[in-house]
C-alpha positions in Angstrom: 17.2 26.0 -1.5 14.4 26.1 1.5 12.9 22.7 2.7 10.1 22.1 5.3 8.8 19.2 6.7 6.1 19.0 8.4 6.5 16.0 10.5 8.0 17.3 13.5 11.7 15.6 13.0 13.6 13.7 16.2 17.1 15.1 16.6 18.6 11.7 14.1 16.3 12.4 11.4 17.1 15.8 11.2 20.5 15.1 11.1 19.8 12.7 8.2 18.4 14.9 6.2 20.7 18.0 6.8 24.2 15.9 5.6 21.5 15.2 2.0 20.3 18.6 2.1 23.8 20.8 2.5 24.4 24.0 2.8 20.1 24.0 1.9 17.3 26.0 4.7 15.7 23.2 6.6 12.7 24.4 7.8 10.5 21.4 10.6 7.5 22.3 12.1 5.4 19.0 13.3 1.5 20.4 11.7 -1.4 18.7 13.2 -3.9 20.7 11.0 -3.8 22.1 7.4 -3.3 25.5 9.0 -0.4 25.2 10.7 0.7 23.7 7.3 0.0 26.5 6.1 1.7 28.8 8.4 5.2 27.0 8.9 5.3 27.9 5.0 4.8 31.3 5.4 7.3 32.7 3.1 7.1 29.7 1.0 9.8 26.8 0.3 11.6 24.6 -2.9 11.3 21.4 -1.3 8.1 20.0 1.1 8.5 16.6 3.2 4.9 16.3 3.9 1.8 14.1 4.0 -0.7 16.4 3.1 -0.5 19.8 0.9 -3.3 21.9 1.3 -3.9 24.3 -1.7 -3.0 27.4 0.3 0.1 25.9 1.3 0.8 25.9 -3.1 -0.3 29.6 -3.4 2.4 30.8 -0.7 4.7 28.7 -2.2 5.2 29.6 -5.9 8.9 28.4 -6.0 8.2 24.7 -4.9 9.3 22.1 -8.0 9.2 18.9 -5.1 6.8 17.6 -2.3 8.1 14.0 -1.1 5.3 12.0 0.6 5.2 9.9 3.5 2.5 7.6 1.7 2.8 5.5 -0.7 -0.4 6.5 -2.5 -0.7 10.3 -3.8 -4.6 9.7 -4.9 -5.6 11.5 -1.8 -3.5 14.8 -3.3 -3.5 14.8 -7.2 -6.4 17.8 -7.4 -6.8 21.7 -6.8 -4.1 23.4 -7.1 -1.0 21.0 -6.9 -3.2 19.2 -10.4 -2.5 22.7 -12.0 0.8 22.9 -10.9 2.0 20.0 -13.3 5.7 21.3 -12.8 5.8 20.3 -9.5 7.6 16.5 -9.2 5.5 14.7 -7.0 7.3 11.1 -4.9 5.9 8.8 -2.8 6.3 6.5 0.4 6.2 3.4 -1.5 8.8 1.0 -0.3 8.4 2.5 3.4 6.2 0.3 4.7 6.9 -2.8 2.2 7.9 -5.6 4.7 5.2 -4.7 7.2 1.8 -4.9 5.3 3.8 -7.6 3.5 3.7 -9.5 6.8 0.2 -8.2 8.2 -1.0 -10.1 4.1 0.7 -13.2 5.2 0.0 -13.5 8.5 -4.1 -12.4 7.7 -3.7 -15.5 5.2 -1.8 -17.9 8.0 -4.5 -16.8 10.4 -7.3 -18.1 7.9 -5.1 -21.3 6.5 -4.7 -22.2 10.7 -8.4 -21.6 11.4 -7.4 -19.1 13.6 -10.1 -16.8 13.9 -13.3 -19.8 14.7 -10.4 -20.2 17.2 -10.2 -16.8 18.6 -14.3 -16.6 19.1 -14.2 -20.0 20.6 -12.2 -18.2 23.3 -13.9 -15.5 23.9 -17.0 -17.8 24.3 -14.9 -20.7 26.6 -15.1 -22.9 24.2 -13.1 -25.3 23.8 -13.6 -26.0 20.1 -11.7 -28.3 18.0 -13.8 -27.5 14.3 -12.0 -27.2 11.1 -8.2 -28.2 12.7 -8.4 -31.6 10.6 -9.4 -29.4 7.5 -6.9 -27.3 7.4 -4.2 -27.1 4.4 -0.2 -25.9 4.5 0.2 -23.3 3.1 3.5 -24.4 0.3 2.5 -25.8 -2.8 -0.6 -23.0 -2.5 -1.0 -20.7 -5.4 -0.7 -17.5 -4.6 -1.9 -14.4 -7.1 -0.4 -10.8 -6.4 -2.6 -8.2 -8.6 -0.4 -5.4 -8.3 3.2 -6.1 -8.5 5.2 -2.8 -6.9 7.0 -2.8 -3.3 4.1 -4.2 -1.1 3.4 -7.4 -3.1 6.9 -7.8 -4.3 7.9 -8.1 -0.6 4.4 -10.2 0.2 5.8 -12.6 -3.1 9.4 -12.9 -1.2 7.9 -14.0 2.1 5.5 -16.5 0.2 8.4 -17.8 -1.6 10.1 -18.7 1.3 7.0 -20.4 2.8 7.2 -22.7 -0.3 4.1 -21.1 -2.0 4.2 -20.5 -6.1 3.4 -16.5 -7.3 1.4 -15.3 -9.9 1.6 -11.8 -10.5 -0.5 -9.5 -12.2 0.9 -5.7 -13.6 0.0 -2.5 -15.7 3.0 -3.8 -18.4 3.9 -7.8 -17.5 6.9 -7.3 -19.8 8.4 -4.5 -17.6 9.6 -6.5 -14.7 12.5 -4.5 -13.3 11.5 -2.3 -9.7 13.4 1.0 -10.3 11.2 2.1 -6.9 12.7 2.9 -3.2 13.3 0.2 -0.8 15.6 -1.2 2.4 17.9 -3.5 1.4 17.5 -7.5 0.8 13.0 -6.2 0.3 11.2 -7.1 -2.0 11.9 -8.7 -5.9 13.8 -5.8 -7.5 13.9 -8.0 -11.0 11.2 -9.4 -11.2 12.9 -13.5 -10.7 10.1 -15.3 -8.4 6.9 -15.2 -10.2 5.6 -18.6 -12.5 3.9 -16.4 -14.5 2.9 -12.7 -15.3 -0.5 -11.4 -16.0 -1.3 -8.5 -17.6 -5.1 -5.9 -16.6 -7.0 -7.6 -19.5 -5.8 -11.3 -17.7 -7.9 -10.7 -13.9 -10.1 -13.4 -14.3 -7.4 -15.5 -15.2 -5.1 -14.6 -12.0 -8.0 -14.9 -10.3 -9.5 -18.7 -11.2 -5.2 -19.4 -11.0 -5.0 -19.0 -7.6 -5.6 -19.9 -4.1 -4.4 -16.8 -2.5 -5.2 -13.4 -4.0 -3.4 -10.4 -2.1 -4.6 -6.9 -3.9 -2.3 -4.0 -3.8 -3.0 -1.7 -6.5 -3.2 2.3 -5.9 -6.9 3.9 -6.5 -6.7 5.4 -10.0 -9.1 5.6 -12.9 -8.0 2.6 -14.2 -7.7 0.6 -11.0 -11.6 1.7 -9.3 -13.9 -1.3 -9.4 -11.2 -3.5 -10.8 -12.7 -6.4 -9.0 -16.2 -6.6 -9.8 -18.9 -9.1 -9.6 -17.3 -11.3 -13.1 -13.7 -10.6 -11.9 -14.8 -12.2 -8.4 -16.6 -14.7 -10.1 -13.6 -16.6 -11.6 -12.0 -16.7 -7.5 -12.4 -20.5 -6.5 -14.6 -22.1 -4.2 -11.3 -22.5 -1.5 -10.0 -18.7 -2.4 -8.6 -16.4 0.1 -8.5 -13.1 -0.9 -6.2 -10.1 1.1 -6.8 -6.0 0.1 -4.3 -3.8 1.5 -4.8 -1.7 -1.8 -7.1 0.8 -2.0 -11.2 0.0 -0.6 -12.3 1.1 -4.6 -10.9 -1.3 -6.6 -12.8 -3.6 -5.1 -16.8 -3.8 -5.7 -17.4 -4.5 -2.0 -21.3 -5.3 -2.3 -19.9 -7.9 -4.6 -17.7 -9.2 -2.4 -20.1 -9.3 0.3 -21.9 -11.1 -1.7 -18.9 -14.2 -2.6 -18.5 -14.5 1.3 -22.2 -14.3 2.3 -22.7 -17.5 0.0 -19.9 -19.3 0.6 -18.2 -18.6 -3.2 -15.0 -17.6 -2.3 -13.9 -19.2 1.6 -12.6 -15.8 3.1 -11.0 -12.0 3.2 -8.7 -10.2 4.9 -9.6 -6.7 4.5 -7.7 -3.4 5.8 -9.1 -1.2 3.3 -12.8 -0.1 2.3 -14.4 2.1 -0.5 -15.7 4.4 2.5 -13.8 4.8 6.0 -14.7 4.4 9.1 -16.3 1.3 7.4 -19.9 2.0 8.5 -21.4 0.4 11.5 -23.7 -1.3 9.6 -21.6 -2.4 6.9 -22.5 -7.0 6.5 -18.6 -7.2 7.1 -18.4 -6.8 11.0 -20.9 -10.0 11.2 -19.2 -12.5 8.5 -17.1 -15.3 10.3 -15.2 -15.5 7.1 -13.8 -12.0 6.8 -11.0 -10.7 8.7 -11.2 -7.0 9.5 -8.7 -4.2 10.2 -9.4 0.2 9.9 -6.3 0.6 7.7 -3.4 0.2 10.0 -1.4 -2.5 7.7 1.4 -0.4 7.2 1.9 1.1 10.5 5.1 0.1 12.6 7.2 1.9 15.0 10.3 3.3 12.8 8.1 4.5 10.0 8.9 8.4 10.3 12.4 7.0 10.6 12.5 5.0 7.1 10.6 7.6 5.4 13.3 10.3 6.4 15.9 7.8 4.7 13.9 7.9 1.7 13.6 11.5 1.6 16.9 12.3 1.9 18.2 9.5 -0.8 15.6 11.2 -3.1 17.5 14.7 -1.8 20.9 13.8 -2.4 19.1 13.0 -6.2 17.5 15.9 -6.0 20.2 18.5 -5.5 22.8 16.4 -8.4 20.0 16.6 -10.8 19.9 12.6 -11.0 16.1 11.1 -11.7 13.9 10.9 -8.3 12.8 7.7 -6.5 9.2 6.9 -6.8 8.5 10.0 -9.4 4.3 9.8 -10.2 3.4 9.9 -13.7 0.8 12.3 -13.1 -0.6 10.9 -16.5 -1.4 6.9 -14.4 -1.9 8.5 -11.3 0.9 6.9 -8.9 
């Protein structure tokens, strides 16, 4: 079996994968472009460990059986030749950045709760300003609504519970509460015991009405595109704060801007947008009730190393003919 990694492995990362690979051949190239990926795939491969999948690479690897992605989402690759090769298994990096993104989400909520954006703007202007501090409401006993109860949503719920928040959860099938995906030890809510109440996709307005804070962690699929539209945003409380770390296209950005501008909701923390990079003329840049970051919430120093832990765990399962972690259901898009 020939395994191709396009990420450029450190000696420790290579050792972790080789232990799981047995007598399989491991080819490791650090590919910075699609052309380099295609060149590395000369002779084909059975297993691919990567972030992107060029069509030409697929053509050169007719024997390809499985792709392990480093990203939590698969919407960027389920097209072209891969869309036609339905027998190729695709697994994602879901769970790898769950802690980091959950921490980002809670940090955004805490920053808003403690008026830190106002304080930081005052600091830049050298102003000693105490506006808003007597209006701070502790997050304890507040209600967090998690829209998309996957690895990120579950870890966010776990941290929020530690802060004394009440958690509500919305997922595609609210009766399936166990998480079969991969997570580092001690991360998340694998048994689904944290939420006080569960909601299905047709109850989006209800969870928005019931929550003080909302986090959106949905993948992008035909079913989730525009999931939070004008009607749903109108259901939010005036004091509600929303964080989106899923995909920008799952929220109607124009409707969100209107609600923020007119103070129909309190604020938002946005790491993802309908179009990226966010256009310089976007009204979001100027809204003082918005915290913006450039799609970086999942980044951390040892990202590749944790991805290798997941790949090694899945590689052992693949060789043993066992079900893989984070297997993409192509009919669902994630």
